N, C-alpha and C positions, 0 to 999 in steps of 0.2 A: 482590726483586732481579729477578724475571722479569716485571716489569710491561711494558706497552707502551712502546717507546722514545719519549722526549720530550726536548725541549731542556733541561728542568730537572725532575728527579725527586726530590722530597723523600721521604726514608725514614729509618728508623733500623735498617739491616739488618746490624748487627755491624761496621761500619767504625770505630766509635768506639774500641774498645780499640786498634786498630792505630794510629789517628791520635794518640790521646793518649800512648801509650807512647813515641812518637818524642821527645816533649818532655821525658820524664823521664830519657832515656838520657844518661849521662856528665855530668850536671849536679851541681855541688857543693851548690847551694842546695836547701832542702827545699820549695820552692814547687811547687805542683801546678797543672794546668790548671783554669780556672774550672769549678766543679762544674755550673753550669747548662748548659755547652756540651753535655754528654752528653744532655740532654733536648731540645735544639734539633733541628729537622728537618735531615736531611742533604740538601743541594742539590748535584746533579751537573750540570755543563754541559760539553758537548763538541761538536766539529764533527760527529761521527758516533757512533752507538751501535748495537751488534749484541747481540741477546739470543738465546740458545738454551736454552729452558726444559728440553728433554729432556736435554741435556748438563749443565745447570746452570752455564752460563757466560755472563758478560756482558763486553763489551769496549767501551771508550770511547776514541776516537781524536781527536787534534787539539785543542790548546788546552784540555785537560781542567782543569776547576776544580771542586774539592770544598770546600764551605763548611758549617760546623756551628758556630753561635754565633761565637766569636772565631777559630776555627780556619779556616785557609785552606791548601789544598794545590793546587799547580799542577804538571801533568805533561803530557808529550806523549801518553802512552798508559797506560791502566789496564786490567788484566784481573782479573776476580773469578771465582774457581772456587768454585761453591756447589751441588754435587750435592744433591738432596733439599731444596733451599732452606736449606741450612746452609753458611755460608761456611767453606771450608777454607783458602784462601789468597788473597792480594791481592798483585798485582805492579804497581808503577808505575815507568815509565821516562821519561827526559827528559834534556835537556841544560842544566841538571840538573832533577831533581824538587825542588821547593822547598816548604817549609811554614813557617807562622808561627802563633803562638797566644799570646794574653794569658794570663798566669798569675794565680793568685789573689792574688799579692802586687803586681799591677798592672804587672809587668815583661813584656816581650815575649821569647818564646823562638822560635828559628827553626833551621832545618836544611836541608841539601841533600845530594843524592847523584845519581849517574847512574841508580841503580836502588835501589828500596826494596821489600822483600818482607815480608809478615807472614804467618806460619804459625800459624793460629788455634789448633789443638789443642796445639801445642807452646808456644804463647804466646811465639813467637820473632820478633823484628824483625831483619832483615838489611839493612844499607846497604852498597852496593858502588859503588866508583868516586868518588874524591874526596869522601868523606863528611865532613860537618861538622855539629856541633850547637853552638848558642850559646844562653846565657841570661845576660842582662845583660852583664857583661864576660867571664864564663867561656866557654872555647872548647875543644872537643874535636874532633880531626881524625884521620882515618886513611883508607886506601884501602878498608878492610873493617872494619865494626863489626857485632857481634851483641849483642842485648840480650834477656834473658829478663824479660818483663814481670811475671811472677808472683813472681820471686825478686829482681829488681833486679840480677842478675848481668850484667856487661858484659864482652865479650871483643873486642879490637881488634888490628889488625895482621895479620901473616901475609900470606896471599895472598887476593885478591878473586876474583871470578868468572872473570876473564880470566887468572888466574895471576900478575898483577902484584904483586910484593912491595911492601910499604909500611911506613913507620914510623908510630908513634902520637905525636901531639902533644897535650898538655893544658895549659891555662893556667887555674888556679883562683885567684880572689881571695878573701881572707877577707871574710866578710859585711859587717863594719863598713867595709872599705875600698872594696868595690864600690859602696856607696851614695853615696860622696863624689864 
């Protein structure tokens, strides 16, 4: 994480659990991200990058793009907090932050929110602000979504980071109907 700043920095620094768990949240299908994606190098590009090795922080600004295998995340800004070279949290912001990835069943999964946070020790993914997750025809939306990656527990609705109340909307198609 604390390497010299470059335009494109391949690494496998713990981003993968955060990235892949986004695609599993709220989906009715049992499809998972392509397994080979976790072994692919992580490539990050941005207009600017700032690394503070002593503080264990990295910040990417402007047209941030993260790619790993079939996974692609686009954001305006990403902050990585990694004291002692251990990632504690990742925060991505944008208008919106978007992601897409091919699943092992060949279908595309995608999502977006104004802010996405991943708390590594808690294995908690938090999406705030017009959050939406899609896989095939299935769709899950809310102003606030929390997902525990180790248990698969999902909580949505309530209030987001700015106190805005929101409703939850979910549309799931039976597996045999979605393929038609």
